[in-house]
N, C-alpha and C positions, 0 to 999 in steps of 0.2 A: 643920841646920834643913831640913825637909821642904817643897817648895814644894807648894802646893796643887794637887788634880788639874784639870786642865782638862778641863770640860765642852760637850758639844754638846748642844743641842735638836734633835730630831728630831721638825718638827709634820707629823703625819699628816693628810691629807685625803682624798681619793680614792685611795689608795693603800695598801689596808688589808692587806698582806703583810709577809713579810720577806723572801722571795726575790726575786732581780734587783730589787733594791730601790736605785737609783744613790744616792737621797739618805742612805739607810743607808750604804752603803758610802764615801761620803764621810765621814761624820761616822766613822766607824771607824777610816778611814785617818789620820785627825788625831791618835790615840790619843787616852786619857783616858777620861772617863764619857759614855754617851749618854743623852738623859733625854727618852725618846717621849713625846708630847702630843698629844691631842688638843683643837681648840677648836671647840666650837658658837658660831659667828659669825653666830647669826642675823639676817638681814636684809643681810647684805652679798653675798649672790649677786644680789640687785636682784629684779626682777620676776618673773624665772625661775626661782627657786628650786626644789630637789627636792621634790617633793609627799610625800603620806603613804605612798605604796608606797614609794618610794627610801629615805626614813626611817624606815622599819620594816626595812628591809635595813642600813640603816647602824647600826643601833642594835644588831643581830644581827651584824653582821660586827665591829662593836668588841668586843663581849662575847669572840669567837671571838679576836681579837687579842690584849686582853689576857691571855687564857691562855696563847697562844703564847709572848709575853712572860714570862710568869710563869714558864714552860719554860726560859728561858734566863735566869733570874736577874735577870729587868727586872721593870719595870710599866707602868702606862699611866697616865698622870695625865692627868685630864679636868676642864678649865675652860670658863666659858661668859663669854661677853663680845667686844667688839670684840677682831678679832684682834691690832695692833697694842698695845694697853692690856696684853693678857692675856700677849703675849710680852714686853713691857717688864717687869711685875710678875716672872715667873716667871727673867727673867736676874737681876734683882737678891735675887730670894730664893736661885737655885742656882749664883750667879757664873759662868753660863754666859758663854762669849766667842764663841759660835759657833750658829747656826740654818740648818738643812737641809731643804728641802722639795721637792715635787714639784710640777712647773708645772703651772698649770690655764691654761685656752684659753677661759672663757666671758670675755666682754668685762668685767663688772663686777670679776670675780675677778682678771683679768691687768690690767687698771688699779691694784686694791686690793694686788695684789703688788708691782707696780712702787713705787708709791708707799712702801709698807711698808719694801720692800726697802732703798731710799735714805734712808728715817730710823733703820732699825739701822744700817746702814754708816754713817751721822753721827756714831752715837753711838760709833762704834770696834769693831762687832762684825763678823764674819764672816758675812755673810747671802747664802744660793747657793740656787738652786733648781737642780734638775736634770730631765732626760726621765724617760720610763717609761712613760709612757701613750700613745706612741706608737711607730710602726716609723720614722718620718721625721717629724723637725719640719715645721710649716707653712712654714717659711720655704725649706726646703731644695730643691723641686722649682719649678722655673719652667718656663712655656713658651719657645717657640722666638723668643717677641718680648720675652723676660726679666719678662713679667708672670704674675699666678698662673692656673692653670688653671681653666677654666668646665664642662670638656666631661671625663667619668668615663675614655673609650677613651684618650686622650692620655695624661692623668694616668699611667693604671695602666702604660702601656708605658715611661712615662719611670721609674716607680718601679722596674719588674721590670728595666731598664736601669741605673739609677744606685744604688739604693739597695743596700746589704751590710748584711744583719741579723746583728748579734754575735750570738755566744752567750747565754742568760740566767746571771747569776751564782746560787749558791747561796745559802739562809739561813744566817748565821752558827749555831754550837753555843751561843755566850755573848754576851751583851752587859754591858759591863762598868758597873757601877753607879754612879753618886754617892754619896759620902761620906754624903750626908743627902740623903733623900727631900723635895721639896717636897709641902704637901698638895695634894691631890687633891678634886674635889666629883662625888661619886658622883653625888647628884642631877643632874649635867647628864647624864650617860647614862639617867637614869630619866625625865628629863622632854624629851628629845630625839626620841621619837617619839609624835605626835598619836593618839591611841586614835579608833579610828572601828569599827564595828561590820564594814563588810566587809572590814577588814583581818585578821578574826580568823583565818580560814581559811589568809592567805598560809603561815603554820609548816608547813600540813599539803603543801606543794605544795615548799618551798625550805629546804635547811639553807646559810645563809651561813655565809662562813669559807675561809681559805684551802685549808686540807686538803679541803674536801668539794669545793673548785674543781679544785684537781687530780684528784681522783676521778672528777670529771663530764668532764673533759678525756678523761681516759683512755677512760671508757666509750663516749666519742664515737668515740674512734679505732678502739675495739674493735669497735663494733657498727654507726657508721653512717656511719663517713667515704667507704668504697668506695662508697655507693649514694647519698650525697647529692645527685648532681648531679640523680639521678632522682625520688628522694624528698622533698625539699626543700619541694615545692610541695603534699604531701599533707599538711593539718591533722591527720587522724585517724592519721597514723604518726608514729614518732617516728624521724622522718629528720633532725631539726634539731640543732644542737649545742646550744642554750640555753645559752650562754656566755655571752652579752651582759651580765646583772646584772654577772659576775663581772670583765668589763672594765669595767663601768661605775665600780665601786667598786673596784677595783684588787686583787681577789684573785688574779688572774693579769694579766700583760701580754700584749699582743700577740706580743711576741717569743717567750715561752715557748709560745705556739700555735704560732707559724710553725715552732718547731726541731721542735715534738714530732710536728706534723704532717709536716714535712720527713722526720726518722727515720723514721717508720711507712713513707711510702711510698716511700723510699729501699730500706727491707725486703722491700718486694714488687717489687721491680726496677725503681722509675718512675727516670726520668732529672730530674736537678734545674730543667730547663727546664720540663719536663712536669707537676711538682708546684707549682712555684711560680708557675704560670699557673692552676693547678687552681680551681676554682668557688669552694671552700670559702675559700681564701685569696684571691680574688679579691673575696668579700663583706669580710674582715677590710681590705682596701684601700679597699674602698667607705666603709669607717669612717674610715680616714684622710682621703679625699676630702672627707667634711663638717666635718673639723676644716681642714684646708686651706681651705673655704669660709667657716667661721664665722670664722678668723682673717682672713683678708682682706675680709671682707664682715660684720663687726662686727653690722651692723642685720639681718643672717639672721633671728634670732627675731619681730622685728618687720616688717618690709619687705620686699616682693617684689623678688628680683634681676631679675626683668623689668619694667623700669618701667611698662609699658603696663597691668599687672596694679591698678595703685594706682587705676585707673578702673573697675575692675571692680564691677558692680550685686551686691554681696552681699546676701541675705536675712539680718535678722534675726526669727528664730521661735523664743523660748525653752522653746516646749513639744515642737517637735520635737527640737530640740538634746537636750533632756531624753531626748525616748522614743529617740534614738540612745545617748543615753550609757547608759541602763539595760536596753539589749536588748529596746527594746519596738516596733520601728519595723515589724513584720510581715513584713518580708524575712528569711527563715530564716539565712542565712548572717552578714548582718548581727548579727543579734541573738544568732546563738552566739559570733561572736567578741567583743561587747562582754562579755556574759556570762563567757566566759571570763576577759577581763581583769579582770573585779570579782572573779571566786573565785580568780585565781591569782595577780595582778599581771603578766602576760604574755600574748600573745597572736601566734599561728604568723603570720610575715612573709608569705604570701600573702594572710590573711586582714585582716593589715593594710591591706595597699594595696586590697581592696575595700571594710572600714569606710571609709577615710579617701576612697576613691572618691565612694562614698553621700554622704558629709557634704558634699562641696566641689562636689558636680556636681549629683546627682540634688536634694538639699535646698538647693544654693547658700548653704551657710554657711560665713563665712569660717574658713579652715584654723587661723587663731592660738586660734580656740574647740576644735579638736580639737587641736591642740599641748598647748594646757594640759591638756586631760581625760588626754591620755596622760600627761604630765608627772607629775601628781597620781598617777595610778592605775598607771603599769608600773614595777616594780622596774629594769627597766635602762633608763629614761629619760635618757638623756644631751641637753644643749643641742643640741648639733652634729647627732648624728645626728636628734633630734625634729624640729629645724627644717628641716634638710634633705628629710628625709624628707617632711613635708606639704606643702612648699613642691615637690616632686619630684611629688606626689599633685595637688596644685593647678594644675600646670604653670607655675607661676611664677617656680620655682627656675632653678639653673644646671644643664642638661642634663636639663631634667626631661623629664616624661612630656607629651607635648601635651594641653591642655584639653580639646580634643574627642576623646581618647581616653577614652571612659568605659566603666569595669569595669560587665558585666552582672551583676549577683549569683546571679542564677538559673543561666545558663548559665556562669559562675566556679564557683558548686556542683557544678552536674553535672558537670564536666570535675575538677573537684581533690577533691570529696568524693562521689563517686558512688554510695557503695552507703550511703552517709548516716550512716557512722559518728560524724562530727563532729557534724554538726548534731542527731542524737538526743541525744548525750552532753549536750549543753547547752541544749538547747532537750525536755525527757523529755514535755512536753506533745503534743509531735508525734512521738511515738515511733512510735505504730500507723500513721502514715503511710506507703502504700507508695512507694518509691523515685521512681517518676514524678510524685509531687506534692509529695514534701516538701520541694523549694526553691522552689515555687510555689503553696502550700495553697489560694491565692483562686482555683486554675484547677480545682481537684478538684470532681467534683460532690457535690452537696447530700448525696447519699445514702453519699456514701463518706465523707467527714468526717464522719458521725453514725456510721458504723460504725466511724469510727477513735475517735470519742470527744473530737471536737474540732468546736466553734463558734467561728467567728472571730468577734472582739469579745467572748469571753467567756472561752475558756480559751487563746486565743491572738490580738493584735492583726490588724485590716483593715491592710492596706500604710497606712502613711500619705501616700506617695504614688504615682502611677503611674507605674510605670518607664520609658515608652515616651515618656510626656506630658514627667515630668520633664527626660529626656533631649532632647527638641526646646526645654524650654526652657532648658536650659543652654546648648545651642548658638547660641541666639538671645540671649542674655546675652553669649556672649563676641562676636558680630558688633556689638553694642552697646558695649561695651568698645572695640574697634577703632575704632568711629566716633568715639567719643569721645576717643581717644589720637590721631588724625589730626589 
């Protein structure tokens, strides 16, 4: 008598790949069939769920993943509903006796996963999570006092000293299929992505999926890695990797990136100590630091790490917030960045810092409004990086830029977009302005504005705030906060 084949459910989440996938490797190591599953468990991410742009990417990447699975004799089962109920139903339908997934770190999902694991194990199932989203788990590194790090540089040094990054594993050629496939819900994929007019252009700029992710990584190594440290701050130059959405949706793992860059640098004669501490891998470790903070400070998306900022006198101004969101502030570098965001679902990192500083300092609008907008419109927005980045900009986070350090968007534009290529791309109504006035058109003589086809308030907005006055007001608000906190 033949015994029934054992079945392991592989629950995909933000790990939409087949290579270097620890949960998949664990399922394969058991022997028997592997049943790939994606659950649209809407509502279980809490208040900080992925927004429209991220869900667009998710839908496209799931389609690519389904194709990769089909090429290996498998298929992707789609379901919608509460994760525990869906898993229990699929166990009943398929006879599965094990479930594997990749660890998540968002507070709501981490708590959900622990409760779910207890329920599944109580029912006699093997239920395990695996790493793969990070180079080091948040618990691995501790400061000299045995607590979590709050400053990046010591964290970075500890990482380089203590963490060895294993080589990534390859994708399997075939996946053993169950004797009978349970039903899927194709409508779950169709309904996954909410439609909005601004999302129509995302497909012109991105091709989600594991294969395009690897091509993009190789293109970065071939064309931009060597000049990354110098070119990364120039938004008009293709000087960054743009791999952040690939990491966010798990089409690439950080250790695949780590070792690909290490191999390229070694081929160019760099010693390991040199390439490991290079600027690009430093940015990869900054991502690790953000997850370290989110794990140890689960209130990071909501509350300032620096308690004094609970007393900061933020302003509520829906009209100014909307002007910022839609690139209508009258400050060219800020508006160019916000329009790039709406058109592409992405924004250059230097410009992200500028637009964030403008919102939380010149407008004094709460950083949570910015974090929520980025989470909705960025294809790469994850809760750890997004929350840490906004708290950094607002001066209220761990190892944050001081609040009194206020980016001037005019001088930032003149320094990092001196020829105006970036601003002219996203603000074509200002394209005819000469470089001297492009980043501050309100300073241009009226005759020059007219000759350039620009009437402020008609073709392009007047500034919604005076930069010098709003800077003084921001510093005054900081003093008010300190006085209130004493």
